[in-house]
N, C-alpha and C positions, 0 to 999 in steps of 0.2 A: 760531418764537417766540424771544425773547431774554431775557437775564437781566441783572441789574444788577451782579452780581459773579461772579467766576470763570468768565466767558464763554469758550468755546473760540475758537480762531482762526477767523476768517471764511474762507469759501472764496475762492480767488483771484478777484478781480473780473474779470480778463481772461477767464477761462473762461466766466463768466456773460454777459459782453458778447458774446463770440464766438458763444455758443449763441443769444442773442437775435438777432444779426445773421443767422445761418444760418436760424433759424426764419422771420424775416421774408422772407428771400430765397426760401425754399421756398414760402411762402404766395403771394407775389407771382407767382412763376414758374408755380405750379400754376393760379392763377386766370386768368392771361393765356393759358396753354396751353388751358384749357377753353374760354374765350371765343373765342380765335383759331381753335381747331379747329372750333368750331361755325360760325363765320363763313365760313371758307374750305372747310368740309366736308372737313377732313383727319382721318381716323380715327387715324393714328399720333400726331398732335399732341394729340388729345383723350385718347388712352390715356396719353400722357405726363403730362397734367394730373391724371389719376386716380392713376397709379402713383407720381408723385414724392412726395406726402405720405406714402403708405404706406411707401415705401422709407426715407424720412427717419425716420419713427416707429420702424421696425424697427431702424435704425442706432442711434438713441438707446437703444432697449431693450437691444440687445446691448452697447453701450458702458457702460451702467450695471450690467450683470449682475455683474461682479466686485465692485463696491462693495456691491451688495445682498447678495451671498454673504458678504462679510466682516462686514457688519452682522448678518446672520442668525446667524452663528457666535458672536457675542458675547452672553453672558448679560446680561440687563438688571440694572442696579443698583437695589436696593430701599432706600428710605430713608423717614424720617418727615418730615412737613410740617405746618405749622399754617396754617389758613385765615385770612388777614387780612381778606379781604372777598370777597363773591360778588355776582353780578348775573345774573339770568335774562334772556335776550334775547327770549324768547317761548315759545309752545307752550301747548297746552290740555289734552291728554289722554294724551300718550305721552312720548317723550324730549324734554327741554327743553334747548336750548343754554345753558350757564351759563359765565360768565367768572369764573375764580377768580384771586385775588391770593394767592399762596402764599409762605411762607418755608420753603424746603427745607433740611433739616439732615442732610447725609450723615454717616456714621460717621467717614470719614477725610478730610473736606474742610470748608472754612468754609461756614457757612450763606449762602444767597443768596435774593434775591427774584425771582420769575418770575410772569408772568401767562399763564395758559393758557385755552383754551376747550374744554369737554368736555360731551358730552350726558349728562344725568342724567334717569332716569325721574322723572316728576312725583311719584310716591308716595315716592321716596327723597330728595326735596329736604330734608326735615326732618333727615336724617342729616348734612348738610353745612352747618353753621352757622359763623359767624365764631368764631374761637378754638378750634374743634374740631381735633384732631390726626388726620390721615389718613395712610395708607400710600401711597407713590407709587413709581413705577419710571421709569427713563430709561436710554437707551443709555450705556454707559460713556464713549464718545467724544463724546457730545452731551448733556450734563447739562441743556441748556435744553429738550429735548423731554420734558417731564414729563407723565405720565398718572397720574391717581388710580386706585388699585387698589380696585375695588368690593367684592371678596371676598378679603381677604388671609388668609394662613394664621393658625392660632390663635396661633403665637408672635408674629407681628407685631401681631395684634390686642391681645395682652397688653402689648406694648411701647407701642402707641399709647394704650392706656387709662391708663397710668401716666406718660406723658411730659409734660414741661413745656418747651416750646420758646420761647425768646425771639424777638422779631421782629428780622429783619435790616433794615439800613438800606434805606429805600425812597424814593419809590414804585417799583413794578415798571415795567419798560419795556413797551411794547406787545408783544403776543404775536407779531405778524408785522411786522417792520420794513418800511417802505415801500421799494418797488423804486427803485433809483437812476434819476434822470431819463435819464442817459446810456444805460441799457439800453433804455428806451422809444424814444429817438431812433434808436439803432442798429437796432432792430427795424423802425421805419418806413423807414429808409434801405435796409435789406435788402429790404423788400417792394417799394419803388419800383425798386431796381436789378434784382431778379429779374423783375418784370413788364417792365421796359424791355428786358432781355436777350432775352426771348422775342419781344417785338414786333419788335425790330430783326432778329432771326434770321428772322422770317417777314414782313418788311416788303414783300417782292416780291409774294407772293400776296395779302396783305392789301390793299395799296394799289393794285396794278395791276388786280386783278379787281374792286374795289369802289370805287375812287376816282372822283370826279366831275370832276376837272380834271387838267391836266398832260399831258405827252406820253405818259407810260406808261399813263394811263387811256384816252386816245383811240385809241392804236394798236391794241390788241386789238379795240376795238369795230368799227373799219373792216374788219378782216380776218375777223371771226367772224360778224357779223350779216348781211352781204350779200355772200356769196362770188361770186355771179353774178347779173346782171340782164340780161334780154333784152327789147328793145323790139320788139313785133310790128308795130304800126303807130303812127301819130302819136296815136291815141286809145286804144291798148291796150298794157298793160305787164304783164310777168310777172317774178316773182322766184322763183329756185330756190335752196334752201338746200343746203349740203353734207351729206355722209353723217354720220349720228349726230346730226343736228339735227332739230328739229320746230318748226313754227309754233305749237304749243301751249305751248312753253317760255315762261317768264315774260318778257314784253316783246318777244318775237321778232316777233309779228305787227305790232305798232305800229311797230317799227323797219323792218320790211320795207315797210310802207305809206309811211312817211316817205321811203324811199329811191327810190320809184318816180318816173320822169320823167313829168310831166304836160303835156298839151297846153295851152299858154298859162299854165301854172302854176296851173290851176284844181283845186279839191278836189272838184268835182262829178263823180259817177260814176253810170253806169247800172247796173252790177252788179259784185259782188265774189264771186269763187269761191276757196275755200281748201281745199287738201288738206294732207296731212301735211307736205310740204316745198315745196309749190308754191302761190304766190299769183298770181292773175290779176285784173286790174282793167280794166274798159272805161269810159273817161271819156266824158262827155257833151260834144258839140260845142256851141259857143256859140249857134249858130243853131237847133239842134234844140229841139223842144218836147216831148220825151219825158220821162216821169217820171224824176227824178234825186234824188240825196241827197248830203249832205256826208260825205266819208270820215271827217272828224273826229268825226261824231256816232255812230259805231259804239261799242257797249259792249265795248271790247276786253278789259277785265278779266273780263267774264262769258262770253266765247266759249269758253275751255277748259272751263268748268263745263257749258255747254250740250252740248258734245261728250261729256263724261263722263256726263251724264244720258242722252243717247241710247244710249251704250254700255251703261249699266246696264239699259236696256230689253231687251237681248238675253239677259239672264240669265247663265248660266254660259259661254255661247259667247264666245270671244275674237274681237273684231272684226278683220276683215282690212283693211277700208277705211272711210274716213269722208270726208264732203264737206260743206262749209258754204258756203251762198250767201246773199247779201243783195241785195235789189232792191226797187223800188217798182212792180212790174208790177200789183199788186193794189190800188194806191192808197197805203196807208201802208207805211212801211218794214217789211219782213218778213225775218226771219232763219230759214233752214231748215237743219237738220242731218240728214243721212242717214248711217246706219251699217249696214254689211253685214258679216256674219260667218257662222259655221257654223249659228247659230240662226235665220238669215233676215235680214230687213231691218227696221230700226226707224227712225223719224223723229220729229222734233218741230219746231214753229214757235214763234218768240219775237218780241216787239215790239222797238221801238228801245231800250227799257231793258234788254233781255235777259231779260224775264219770259216764261216759257213760257205760251203761250195754247192750244196744241193739240198732241196727241201721237198717234203711230201705233204700235200694239204690233207686236212682232216677228211676222213671218209668212213 
């Protein structure tokens, strides 16, 4: 809050601007670290996003501890004040926020006008009428932070009852001066710079692993999705993934199918067999009249789910092996998943949409 006379010196603007800039930087860096850590699945980066604002808040708390200790050691100044005006901001049954326009008359300083906002119980509103004299307190080094004493000592009650305080020149200034625009701009600049710093520091994992264009995005794709491809015959192809990889990983199976050499460039296949790291496809000859299907028609997004459903049928037993086949030997395209584990063997069949049509319990 502010006063119209005898106002104390304002805090240095540079300190406020610097704190706003640092606060914006911490917010931007923290948000960027949380989002970036989630995208590239980096636990350390995600932890930094959580710890940075906590460390900054602790730093501010420790930096302000000496000032708060000095303020707590100072006894508040008690003075009389006259209510020039009041306005209740709202409330129905408990404490009501009330704006007071006061003339404060210290014993050893000139009177001044100040506007404050204080909660008053709705029952006590009648005790605070315009031109009533009240007892107030404020820190000695900040006479603008005035608070009305609701239960003053008997001595001050007697002084207030017999006091006649003339009004100081007004009107009173707003209780909370608007924040300088420069502070808001610097906070925004700090936020952008903090986020940019984190993104630039992690630009390699962010853009190399998830980018769609450019040489950095294409190079890892060629080395990780198809480490080895073996052509058995002109109409049969096999893809084997490297260690630590699985065709159930997101997008792996579709990329493996796209990498297969096809006889005559056709997408027509007789059968598809998928294991954890091995994909085998038998293509249909142009002159053959055997049932075939288009490789592009397989519900690739549903296949990992079908394998997982078959695994669930084994109960608590961890599956040791699984096998997925797709063909049209029975007429319509049929997808079969067989899972083997300590609990036995379970299987299911699905149609071309990936919808389960038949199950076999573990046995």
